[in-house]
All heavy atoms as an XYZ file, in Angstrom:
781
protein
N      17.798     18.443     -7.321
C      17.891     17.005     -7.431
C      16.518     16.384     -7.118
O      15.863     16.757     -6.162
C      18.932     16.492     -6.431
C      19.139     15.012     -6.525
S      20.723     14.512     -5.826
C      20.196     14.030     -4.207
N      16.129     15.426     -7.955
C      14.808     14.805     -7.788
C      14.814     13.860     -6.585
O      15.823     13.259     -6.258
C      14.442     14.029     -9.050
N      13.671     13.773     -5.946
C      13.513     12.849     -4.822
C      13.479     11.423     -5.335
O      12.941     11.140     -6.404
C      12.226     13.146     -4.059
C      12.261     14.460     -3.357
O      13.331     14.954     -2.993
N      11.110     15.054     -3.147
N      14.038     10.514     -4.561
C      13.962      9.098     -4.890
C      12.544      8.619     -4.616
O      11.975      8.903     -3.572
C      14.951      8.324     -4.026
C      14.841      6.833     -4.144
C      15.987      6.266     -4.924
C      15.997      4.765     -4.896
N      15.285      4.165     -5.974
N      11.979      7.916     -5.569
C      10.611      7.405     -5.436
C      10.692      5.928     -5.101
O      11.369      5.161     -5.795
C       9.823      7.609     -6.742
C       8.443      6.994     -6.648
C       9.741      9.091     -7.090
N      10.046      5.535     -4.035
C      10.026      4.129     -3.630
C       8.937      3.388     -4.398
O       7.764      3.756     -4.295
C       9.760      4.005     -2.112
O      10.754      4.747     -1.418
C       9.783      2.565     -1.667
N       9.313      2.369     -5.177
C       8.298      1.635     -5.932
C       7.284      0.961     -5.006
O       7.658      0.348     -4.006
C       9.103      0.580     -6.687
C      10.491      1.131     -6.749
C      10.662      1.897     -5.468
N       6.031      1.122     -5.335
C       4.942      0.483     -4.595
C       4.572     -0.822     -5.303
O       4.705     -0.928     -6.518
C       3.712      1.381     -4.536
C       3.953      2.749     -3.929
C       4.340      2.644     -2.485
C       4.493      4.018     -1.885
N       5.298      4.071     -0.704
N       4.110     -1.815     -4.594
C       3.785     -3.090     -5.215
C       2.519     -2.996     -6.088
O       1.611     -2.211     -5.800
C       3.553     -4.025     -4.037
C       3.150     -3.135     -2.919
C       3.872     -1.825     -3.132
N       2.513     -3.801     -7.129
C       1.304     -3.926     -7.935
C       0.321     -4.807     -7.164
O       0.741     -5.691     -6.415
C       1.619     -4.589     -9.282
C       2.365     -3.691    -10.229
C       3.748     -3.764    -10.338
C       1.689     -2.777    -11.033
C       4.434     -2.947    -11.218
C       2.374     -1.959    -11.908
C       3.746     -2.049    -11.996
O       4.419     -1.226    -12.859
N      -0.971     -4.595     -7.364
C      -1.946     -5.488     -6.743
C      -1.725     -6.937     -7.206
O      -1.257     -7.174     -8.325
C      -3.299     -4.969     -7.249
C      -3.041     -3.561     -7.628
C      -1.619     -3.518     -8.117
N      -2.008     -7.882     -6.343
C      -1.830     -9.304     -6.675
C      -2.685     -9.703     -7.861
O      -2.246    -10.450     -8.725
C      -2.197    -10.182     -5.473
C      -1.117    -10.289     -4.439
C       0.123    -11.010     -4.951
O       0.000    -12.073     -5.586
O       1.218    -10.481     -4.721
N      -3.896     -9.230     -7.901
C      -4.833     -9.581     -8.973
C      -4.868     -8.479    -10.014
O      -4.761     -7.305     -9.707
C      -6.242     -9.767     -8.393
O      -7.172     -9.946     -9.433
N      -4.994     -8.887    -11.264
C      -5.169     -7.921    -12.353
C      -6.660     -7.683    -12.614
O      -7.019     -6.988    -13.553
C      -4.473     -8.411    -13.623
C      -3.002     -8.178    -13.571
N      -2.170     -8.867    -12.740
C      -2.227     -7.317    -14.246
C      -0.937     -8.454    -12.912
N      -0.945     -7.507    -13.801
N      -7.483     -8.263    -11.782
C      -8.940     -8.067    -11.878
C      -9.280     -6.751    -11.177
O      -9.267     -6.666     -9.964
C      -9.645     -9.257    -11.205
C     -11.119     -9.160    -11.248
N     -11.910    -10.197    -11.617
C     -11.976     -8.145    -10.979
C     -13.171     -9.836    -11.565
N     -13.231     -8.595    -11.164
N      -9.571     -5.750    -11.961
C      -9.895     -4.439    -11.408
C     -11.410     -4.319    -11.312
O     -12.093     -4.159    -12.315
C      -9.305     -3.301    -12.274
C      -7.793     -3.429    -12.294
C      -9.748     -1.938    -11.751
C      -7.112     -2.490    -13.258
N     -11.918     -4.392    -10.085
C     -13.357     -4.308     -9.911
C     -13.766     -3.147     -9.018
O     -14.928     -3.049     -8.622
C     -13.946     -5.625     -9.425
C     -13.388     -6.056     -8.079
O     -12.527     -5.345     -7.523
O     -13.805     -7.103     -7.587
N     -12.800     -2.266     -8.708
C     -13.165     -1.059     -7.956
C     -12.068     -0.002     -8.136
O     -10.991     -0.284     -8.649
C     -13.405     -1.381     -6.471
C     -12.184     -1.953     -5.785
O     -11.135     -1.307     -5.722
N     -12.299     -3.172     -5.264
N     -12.395      1.218     -7.715
C     -11.477      2.356     -7.882
C     -10.186      2.184     -7.110
O      -9.122      2.625     -7.543
C     -12.148      3.660     -7.418
C     -13.320      4.084     -8.239
C     -13.873      5.403     -7.741
N     -14.127      5.364     -6.315
C     -15.143      5.964     -5.714
N     -16.008      6.650     -6.424
N     -15.289      5.894     -4.416
N     -10.267      1.550     -5.961
C      -9.083      1.380     -5.109
C      -8.011      0.555     -5.827
O      -6.839      0.908     -5.843
C      -9.462      0.725     -3.784
C      -8.310      0.583     -2.811
C      -8.793     -0.026     -1.505
C      -7.710     -0.152     -0.465
N      -6.530     -0.854     -0.868
N      -8.406     -0.552     -6.426
C      -7.448     -1.405     -7.129
C      -6.900     -0.691     -8.356
O      -5.694     -0.755     -8.640
C      -8.082     -2.762     -7.495
C      -8.411     -3.532     -6.235
C      -7.150     -3.583     -8.392
C      -9.184     -4.804     -6.454
N      -7.753      0.018     -9.079
C      -7.272      0.796    -10.220
C      -6.227      1.817     -9.758
O      -5.164      1.950    -10.378
C      -8.441      1.515    -10.912
C      -8.065      2.401    -12.080
C      -7.405      1.614    -13.193
C      -9.284      3.140    -12.596
N      -6.504      2.487     -8.666
C      -5.572      3.459     -8.123
C      -4.254      2.825     -7.731
O      -3.169      3.425     -7.934
N      -4.301      1.623     -7.173
C      -3.077      0.925     -6.792
C      -2.227      0.623     -8.022
O      -0.998      0.718     -7.984
C      -3.411     -0.365     -6.038
C      -3.980     -0.109     -4.653
C      -4.476     -1.386     -3.986
O      -4.342     -2.480     -4.560
O      -4.999     -1.268     -2.847
N      -2.858      0.262     -9.139
C      -2.114      0.016    -10.373
C      -1.481      1.303    -10.881
O      -0.317      1.304    -11.306
C      -3.036     -0.561    -11.463
C      -3.029     -2.050    -11.500
C      -4.096     -2.743    -10.985
C      -1.955     -2.758    -12.017
C      -4.112     -4.132    -11.001
C      -1.958     -4.126    -12.034
C      -3.039     -4.828    -11.520
N      -2.236      2.389    -10.850
C      -1.699      3.671    -11.338
C      -0.504      4.082    -10.482
O       0.555      4.450    -11.008
C      -2.812      4.741    -11.344
C      -3.859      4.391    -12.415
C      -2.222      6.129    -11.577
C      -5.105      5.239    -12.374
N      -0.640      4.004     -9.155
C       0.470      4.384     -8.266
C       1.679      3.458     -8.465
O       2.826      3.915     -8.535
C       0.042      4.345     -6.807
C       1.209      4.651     -5.870
C       0.829      4.706     -4.421
N       0.136      5.967     -4.155
C      -1.065      6.077     -3.611
N      -1.735      5.007     -3.260
N      -1.606      7.250     -3.421
N       1.445      2.160     -8.544
C       2.551      1.225     -8.735
C       3.282      1.512    -10.044
O       4.520      1.553    -10.077
C       2.037     -0.214     -8.712
N       2.559      1.738    -11.096
C       3.182      2.000    -12.398
C       3.997      3.292    -12.348
O       5.121      3.353    -12.827
C       2.118      2.070    -13.500
C       2.679      2.251    -14.884
C       3.366      1.012    -15.423
O       3.412     -0.042    -14.793
N       3.937      1.119    -16.605
N       3.437      4.320    -11.738
C       4.149      5.600    -11.627
C       5.428      5.415    -10.822
O       6.504      5.862    -11.235
C       3.250      6.650    -10.956
C       3.971      7.935    -10.633
C       3.076      8.956     -9.972
N       2.557      8.592     -8.665
C       3.267      8.634     -7.528
N       4.537      8.991     -7.540
N       2.689      8.323     -6.382
N       5.340      4.766     -9.683
C       6.512      4.642     -8.812
C       7.559      3.704     -9.402
O       8.755      3.910     -9.195
C       6.111      4.204     -7.390
O       5.446      2.934     -7.443
C       5.238      5.237     -6.714
N       7.135      2.703    -10.157
C       8.099      1.819    -10.800
C       8.838      2.535    -11.932
O       9.900      2.070    -12.361
C       7.426      0.536    -11.309
C       7.230     -0.471    -10.227
N       8.118     -1.490     -9.981
C       6.267     -0.593     -9.288
C       7.712     -2.203     -8.955
N       6.584     -1.684     -8.508
N       8.291      3.636    -12.400
C       8.981      4.460    -13.392
C       9.783      5.582    -12.722
O      10.299      6.453    -13.398
C       7.954      5.052    -14.369
C       7.297      3.994    -15.224
C       6.261      4.584    -16.162
O       6.326      5.740    -16.574
N       5.272      3.785    -16.521
N       9.871      5.514    -11.392
C      10.608      6.489    -10.592
C      10.106      7.929    -10.827
O      10.879      8.875    -10.868
C      12.119      6.406    -10.862
C      12.921      7.052     -9.757
O      12.553      6.987     -8.585
N      14.022      7.673    -10.114
N       8.789      8.054    -10.990
C       8.168      9.361    -11.197
C       7.475      9.813     -9.937
O       6.700      9.045     -9.348
C       7.142      9.284    -12.335
C       7.691      9.004    -13.726
C       6.549      8.709    -14.683
C       8.526     10.173    -14.219
N       7.737     11.046     -9.519
C       6.981     11.577     -8.389
C       5.625     12.069     -8.887
O       5.385     12.184    -10.096
C       7.755     12.673     -7.653
C       8.000     13.909     -8.500
O       7.043     14.400     -9.158
O       9.143     14.398     -8.509
N       4.744     12.330     -7.968
C       3.365     12.654     -8.330
C       3.262     13.969     -9.096
O       2.492     14.106    -10.046
C       2.425     12.593     -7.111
C       0.962     12.524     -7.567
C       2.694     13.730     -6.152
C       0.014     12.062     -6.495
N       4.081     14.955     -8.720
C       4.036     16.264     -9.401
C       4.492     16.157    -10.842
O       3.861     16.705    -11.751
C       4.904     17.266     -8.653
O       4.429     17.483     -7.361
N       5.612     15.468    -11.067
C       6.127     15.297    -12.408
C       5.140     14.535    -13.280
O       4.896     14.885    -14.442
C       7.472     14.547    -12.368
O       8.393     15.272    -11.547
C       8.054     14.347    -13.746
N       4.553     13.494    -12.706
C       3.606     12.675    -13.456
C       2.360     13.478    -13.821
O       1.901     13.409    -14.973
C       3.188     11.438    -12.639
O       4.373     10.749    -12.242
C       2.302     10.510    -13.449
N       1.829     14.221    -12.887
C       0.649     15.035    -13.170
C       0.935     16.027    -14.285
O       0.134     16.189    -15.213
C       0.195     15.764    -11.909
N       2.087     16.663    -14.215
C       2.468     17.625    -15.264
C       2.600     16.924    -16.614
O       2.113     17.412    -17.624
C       3.767     18.325    -14.890
C       4.181     19.392    -15.872
C       5.450     20.116    -15.434
O       6.155     19.685    -14.520
N       5.739     21.214    -16.083
N       3.256     15.769    -16.624
C       3.436     14.989    -17.846
C       2.085     14.602    -18.464
O       1.928     14.604    -19.683
C       4.257     13.743    -17.514
C       4.461     12.757    -18.643
S       5.311     11.267    -18.087
C       3.947     10.342    -17.379
N       1.119     14.266    -17.596
C      -0.201     13.822    -18.072
C      -1.159     14.970    -18.333
O      -2.261     14.755    -18.856
C      -0.814     12.866    -17.053
C      -0.050     11.550    -16.812
C      -0.672     10.786    -15.660
C      -0.020     10.711    -18.085
N      -0.786     16.175    -17.929
C      -1.657     17.335    -18.120
C      -2.840     17.355    -17.192
O      -3.931     17.826    -17.558
N      -2.664     16.820    -15.977
C      -3.724     16.827    -14.991
C      -3.193     17.426    -13.697
O      -1.986     17.602    -13.539
C      -4.297     15.406    -14.724
C      -3.208     14.468    -14.173
C      -4.919     14.832    -16.010
C      -3.712     13.090    -13.780
N      -4.076     17.713    -12.764
C      -3.647     18.292    -11.492
C      -3.093     17.206    -10.574
O      -3.470     16.028    -10.676
C      -4.798     19.013    -10.808
O      -5.751     18.071    -10.336
N      -2.215     17.606     -9.678
C      -1.693     16.701     -8.658
C      -2.855     16.175     -7.821
O      -2.885     14.988     -7.461
C      -0.642     17.397     -7.769
C      -0.266     16.536     -6.574
C       0.586     17.762     -8.585
N      -3.815     17.045     -7.518
C      -4.977     16.637     -6.718
C      -5.751     15.516     -7.400
O      -6.114     14.525     -6.753
C      -5.875     17.848     -6.459
C      -7.022     17.512     -5.527
O      -6.768     17.010     -4.420
O      -8.185     17.761     -5.917
N      -5.986     15.646     -8.687
C      -6.720     14.601     -9.424
C      -5.945     13.286     -9.394
O      -6.508     12.230     -9.097
C      -6.995     15.022    -10.863
C      -7.575     13.944    -11.785
C      -8.891     13.406    -11.259
C      -7.725     14.464    -13.195
N      -4.655     13.346     -9.680
C      -3.852     12.125     -9.691
C      -3.830     11.476     -8.305
O      -3.966     10.257     -8.184
C      -2.436     12.415    -10.191
C      -1.508     11.206    -10.331
C      -2.130     10.119    -11.205
C      -0.161     11.642    -10.884
N      -3.672     12.273     -7.282
C      -3.671     11.749     -5.920
C      -4.994     11.084     -5.582
O      -5.039      9.981     -5.017
C      -3.382     12.878     -4.924
O      -3.476     12.409     -3.600
N      -6.100     11.724     -5.961
C      -7.417     11.143     -5.701
C      -7.599      9.826     -6.468
O      -8.174      8.877     -5.935
C      -8.510     12.137     -6.065
C      -8.607     13.289     -5.094
C      -9.715     14.257     -5.466
O     -10.659     13.891     -6.137
N      -9.589     15.481     -5.021
N      -7.124      9.774     -7.717
C      -7.215      8.530     -8.490
C      -6.402      7.419     -7.814
O      -6.869      6.291     -7.675
C      -6.693      8.740     -9.918
C      -7.616      9.504    -10.851
C      -6.885      9.787    -12.162
C      -8.879      8.722    -11.122
N      -5.184      7.740     -7.422
C      -4.312      6.746     -6.811
C      -4.875      6.232     -5.488
O      -4.643      5.083     -5.113
C      -2.910      7.313     -6.591
C      -2.144      7.473     -7.874
C      -0.712      7.924     -7.656
O      -0.309      8.147     -6.484
O       0.032      8.009     -8.631
N      -5.612      7.062     -4.800
C      -6.200      6.660     -3.522
C      -7.601      6.066     -3.669
O      -8.228      5.723     -2.677
C      -6.232      7.850     -2.566
C      -4.833      8.212     -2.085
O      -4.133      7.348     -1.577
N      -4.439      9.445     -2.287
N      -8.082      5.964     -4.893
C      -9.398      5.390     -5.133
C     -10.537      6.285     -4.683
O     -11.638      5.807     -4.424
N     -10.260      7.593     -4.613
C     -11.264      8.536     -4.110
C     -11.938      9.360     -5.205
O     -12.594     10.342     -4.897
C     -10.620      9.496     -3.104
C     -10.110      8.797     -1.892
O     -10.639      7.771     -1.498
N      -9.063      9.317     -1.302
N     -11.758      8.975     -6.445
C     -12.278      9.820     -7.525
C     -12.885      8.980     -8.625
O     -12.260      8.050     -9.105
C     -11.131     10.664     -8.071
C     -11.470     11.582     -9.206
C     -12.200     12.819     -8.699
N     -12.510     13.720     -9.748
C     -11.910     14.895     -9.935
N     -10.959     15.279     -9.134
N     -12.277     15.681    -10.911
N     -14.100      9.296     -9.014
C     -14.674      8.733    -10.220
C     -14.142      9.524    -11.400
O     -13.978     10.746    -11.303
C     -16.198      8.833    -10.220
C     -16.847      7.785     -9.365
O     -16.337      6.684     -9.221
N     -17.984      8.115     -8.779
N     -13.853      8.857    -12.470
C     -13.373      9.540    -13.658
C     -13.994      8.890    -14.890
O     -14.184      7.675    -14.928
C     -11.817      9.529    -13.715
C     -11.294      8.118    -13.811
C     -11.294     10.389    -14.822
N     -14.317      9.711    -15.863
C     -14.915      9.185    -17.086
C     -13.836      8.468    -17.893
O     -12.663      8.807    -17.855
C     -15.527     10.313    -17.904
C     -16.739     10.939    -17.251
C     -17.389     11.986    -18.136
O     -16.957     12.236    -19.254
N     -18.422     12.605    -17.614
N     -14.280      7.472    -18.644
C     -13.350      6.647    -19.424
C     -12.526      7.496    -20.399
O     -11.345      7.229    -20.613
C     -14.109      5.512    -20.167
C     -13.143      4.479    -20.740
C     -14.984      6.047    -21.272
C     -12.776      3.424    -19.799
N     -13.135      8.548    -20.963
C     -12.410      9.416    -21.884
C     -11.270     10.159    -21.202
O     -10.291     10.526    -21.856
C     -13.360     10.444    -22.534
C     -14.354      9.798    -23.474
O     -14.152      8.633    -23.858
O     -15.353     10.465    -23.813
N     -11.370     10.366    -19.922
C     -10.297     10.998    -19.153
C      -9.301      9.957    -18.623
O      -8.105     10.242    -18.500
C     -10.861     11.781    -17.981
O     -11.730     12.796    -18.426
N      -9.798      8.774    -18.318
C      -8.956      7.735    -17.731
C      -7.984      7.138    -18.749
O      -6.809      6.921    -18.429
C      -9.822      6.627    -17.147
C      -9.084      5.436    -16.553
C      -8.216      5.866    -15.378
C     -10.084      4.364    -16.122
N      -8.445      6.858    -19.947
C      -7.600      6.184    -20.930
C      -6.297      6.932    -21.227
O      -5.231      6.309    -21.255
C      -8.377      5.888    -22.212
C      -9.450      4.805    -22.070
C     -10.233      4.652    -23.373
C      -8.841      3.482    -21.645
N      -6.315      8.260    -21.439
C      -5.040      8.961    -21.674
C      -4.098      8.877    -20.477
O      -2.879      8.826    -20.642
C      -5.457     10.403    -21.946
C      -6.881     10.356    -22.355
C      -7.465      9.155    -21.645
N      -4.648      8.849    -19.267
C      -3.806      8.719    -18.066
C      -3.143      7.354    -18.074
O      -1.930      7.232    -17.864
C      -4.653      8.938    -16.794
C      -5.124     10.382    -16.717
C      -3.875      8.540    -15.546
C      -6.182     10.655    -15.675
N      -3.914      6.303    -18.299
C      -3.362      4.955    -18.344
C      -2.313      4.837    -19.436
O      -1.215      4.320    -19.202
C      -4.469      3.918    -18.559
C      -5.499      3.792    -17.441
C      -6.573      2.769    -17.823
C      -4.848      3.428    -16.115
N      -2.630      5.304    -20.626
C      -1.695      5.207    -21.755
C      -0.423      5.995    -21.487
O       0.674      5.538    -21.832
C      -2.359      5.643    -23.046
C      -3.450      4.731    -23.496
N      -4.353      5.079    -24.484
C      -3.817      3.502    -23.084
C      -5.209      4.091    -24.659
N      -4.913      3.115    -23.823
N      -0.566      7.159    -20.867
C       0.591      7.981    -20.545
C       1.550      7.299    -19.576
O       2.748      7.583    -19.573
N       1.020      6.388    -18.780
C       1.844      5.634    -17.842
C       2.263      4.264    -18.376
O       2.929      3.504    -17.698
C       1.090      5.452    -16.524
C       0.922      6.718    -15.708
C      -0.048      6.496    -14.562
C       2.282      7.187    -15.171
N       1.851      3.961    -19.609
C       2.210      2.678    -20.201
C       1.297      1.538    -19.787
O       1.681      0.368    -19.864
N       0.090      1.872    -19.356
C      -0.895      0.857    -18.976
C      -1.977      0.793    -20.035
O      -2.241      1.770    -20.731
C      -1.542      1.205    -17.622
C      -0.624      1.200    -16.417
C      -1.338      1.795    -15.209
C      -0.153     -0.207    -16.107
N      -2.609     -0.370    -20.141
C      -3.741     -0.538    -21.041
C      -4.895     -1.169    -20.284
O      -4.687     -1.896    -19.321
C      -3.378     -1.443    -22.219
C      -2.397     -0.812    -23.169
C      -2.189     -1.685    -24.395
O      -2.430     -2.895    -24.363
N      -1.743     -1.078    -25.464
N      -6.078     -0.880    -20.764
C      -7.270     -1.473    -20.171
C      -7.830     -2.489    -21.164
O      -7.816     -2.246    -22.369
C      -8.331     -0.390    -19.902
C      -9.568     -0.914    -19.231
S     -10.803      0.361    -18.907
C      -9.978      1.265    -17.630
N      -8.269     -3.623    -20.659
C      -8.834     -4.662    -21.505
C     -10.150     -5.157    -20.959
O     -10.461     -4.961    -19.777
N     -10.893     -5.807    -21.804
C     -12.169     -6.415    -21.393
C     -12.063     -7.903    -21.709
O     -11.714     -8.284    -22.831
C     -13.361     -5.790    -22.150
C     -14.659     -6.475    -21.787
C     -13.426     -4.300    -21.877
N     -12.314     -8.734    -20.679
C     -12.181    -10.168    -20.825
C     -13.437    -10.860    -20.324
O     -14.121    -10.358    -19.432
C     -11.002    -10.690    -19.961
C      -9.688    -10.086    -20.316
C      -9.235     -8.947    -19.671
C      -8.902    -10.661    -21.301
C      -8.011     -8.386    -19.993
C      -7.675    -10.108    -21.629
C      -7.221     -8.965    -20.970
N     -13.704    -12.034    -20.888
C     -14.754    -12.863    -20.289
C     -14.231    -13.351    -18.938
O     -13.021    -13.352    -18.697
C     -15.072    -14.083    -21.184
O     -13.928    -14.926    -21.236
C     -15.508    -13.655    -22.581
N     -15.129    -13.754    -18.074
C     -14.698    -14.272    -16.773
C     -13.767    -15.465    -16.926
O     -12.766    -15.594    -16.230
C     -15.904    -14.639    -15.913
C     -16.681    -13.436    -15.422
C     -17.860    -13.871    -14.576
C     -18.647    -12.658    -14.139
N     -19.802    -13.019    -13.319
N     -14.077    -16.331    -17.876
C     -13.260    -17.513    -18.112
C     -11.845    -17.098    -18.553
O     -10.851    -17.608    -18.030
C     -13.901    -18.409    -19.164
C     -13.102    -19.646    -19.495
C     -13.778    -20.472    -20.567
C     -12.908    -21.646    -20.950
N     -13.494    -22.401    -22.062
N     -11.765    -16.184    -19.506
C     -10.452    -15.731    -19.983
C      -9.661    -15.028    -18.878
O      -8.456    -15.153    -18.801
C     -10.604    -14.803    -21.185
C     -11.011    -15.545    -22.454
O     -10.880    -16.795    -22.499
O     -11.471    -14.876    -23.394
N     -10.354    -14.319    -18.011
C      -9.678    -13.634    -16.908
C      -9.093    -14.638    -15.935
O      -7.968    -14.467    -15.456
C     -10.656    -12.690    -16.184
C      -9.993    -11.784    -15.208
S      -8.934    -10.615    -16.085
C      -7.735    -10.305    -14.813
N      -9.812    -15.703    -15.659
C      -9.289    -16.755    -14.775
C      -8.047    -17.398    -15.364
O      -7.053    -17.653    -14.665
C     -10.356    -17.810    -14.502
C     -11.528    -17.376    -13.625
C     -12.603    -18.469    -13.605
C     -11.051    -17.051    -12.222
N      -8.077    -17.653    -16.663
C      -6.906    -18.232    -17.348
C      -5.730    -17.264    -17.301
O      -4.601    -17.654    -16.985
C      -7.274    -18.604    -18.801
C      -8.292    -19.759    -18.807
C      -6.012    -18.971    -19.596
C      -8.922    -20.004    -20.159
N      -5.995    -16.001    -17.582
C      -4.922    -14.986    -17.568
C      -4.329    -14.838    -16.170
O      -3.096    -14.740    -16.009
C      -5.461    -13.663    -18.072
N      -5.168    -14.824    -15.145
C      -4.690    -14.726    -13.761
C      -3.794    -15.917    -13.431
O      -2.739    -15.763    -12.824
C      -5.858    -14.673    -12.784
C      -6.630    -13.379    -12.800
C      -5.984    -12.311    -11.960
O      -5.298    -12.630    -10.974
O      -6.184    -11.136    -12.293
N      -4.212    -17.119    -13.825
C      -3.419    -18.317    -13.573
C      -2.076    -18.208    -14.280
O      -1.036    -18.489    -13.693
C      -4.188    -19.558    -14.055
C      -3.395    -20.812    -13.928
N      -2.639    -21.307    -14.944
C      -3.221    -21.662    -12.872
C      -2.037    -22.408    -14.545
N      -2.376    -22.637    -13.283
N      -2.092    -17.805    -15.549
C      -0.855    -17.683    -16.312
C       0.086    -16.652    -15.685
O       1.302    -16.872    -15.629
C      -1.151    -17.313    -17.751
C      -1.834    -18.448    -18.524
O      -1.874    -19.602    -18.018
O      -2.327    -18.193    -19.638
N      -0.449    -15.530    -15.219
C       0.388    -14.526    -14.583
C       1.022    -15.045    -13.295
O       2.183    -14.766    -13.020
C      -0.425    -13.248    -14.297
C      -0.739    -12.389    -15.527
C      -1.741    -11.321    -15.145
C       0.531    -11.761    -16.052
N       0.257    -15.786    -12.517
C       0.823    -16.374    -11.290
C       1.957    -17.324    -11.631
O       2.987    -17.345    -10.968
C      -0.262    -17.081    -10.482
C      -1.118    -16.135     -9.646
C      -1.979    -16.864     -8.640
N      -2.955    -17.766     -9.251
C      -4.143    -17.405     -9.727
N      -4.532    -16.128     -9.630
N      -4.970    -18.277    -10.269
N       1.773    -18.116    -12.651
C       2.830    -19.050    -13.081
C       4.073    -18.296    -13.521
O       5.201    -18.686    -13.171
C       2.318    -19.946    -14.228
C       1.222    -20.896    -13.808
C       1.712    -21.976    -12.857
O       2.823    -22.488    -13.040
O       0.951    -22.281    -11.905
N       3.909    -17.221    -14.282
C       5.049    -16.440    -14.755
C       5.814    -15.786    -13.615
O       7.035    -15.663    -13.670
C       4.577    -15.360    -15.734
C       4.176    -15.844    -17.133
C       3.546    -14.719    -17.919
C       5.380    -16.430    -17.862
N       5.117    -15.390    -12.584
C       5.775    -14.761    -11.425
C       6.702    -15.727    -10.698
O       7.595    -15.304     -9.979
C       4.720    -14.208    -10.460
C       4.044    -12.981    -10.956
C       3.094    -12.428     -9.902
N       2.377    -11.287    -10.433
C       1.084    -11.082    -10.261
N       0.370    -11.936     -9.540
N       0.494    -10.042    -10.774
N       6.456    -17.022    -10.868
C       7.249    -18.016    -10.151
C       8.429    -18.534    -10.986
O       9.130    -19.422    -10.565
C       6.360    -19.176     -9.697
C       5.436    -18.788     -8.593
N       4.295    -18.046     -8.797
C       5.511    -18.994     -7.266
C       3.693    -17.829     -7.649
N       4.416    -18.399     -6.700
N       8.611    -18.003    -12.177
C       9.747    -18.440    -13.015
C      11.022    -17.788    -12.596
O      11.110    -16.764    -12.057
C       9.453    -18.116    -14.496
C       8.326    -18.904    -15.138
C       8.168    -18.458    -16.588
C       8.604    -20.390    -15.089
């Protein structure tokens, strides 16, 4: 029987400016899908150690390696102007209050 996975919260901001915040998104997405770290690593074709280091913000990873991990978890990476990011952040905050 699989262990119950406790969903972790997503970071408040979608502005990812360091490894720690990126790792928090990866962990939150994994746990919200009720996936344990071992199953997720196997599904993504990476080691548990690598996934753990990414989730904890302790690992640099090349974009060519990161994108398949994000996509495998149903996440996407985008590039926005600062102005567009401020608008998107505002809109997300508004949506959370509906």
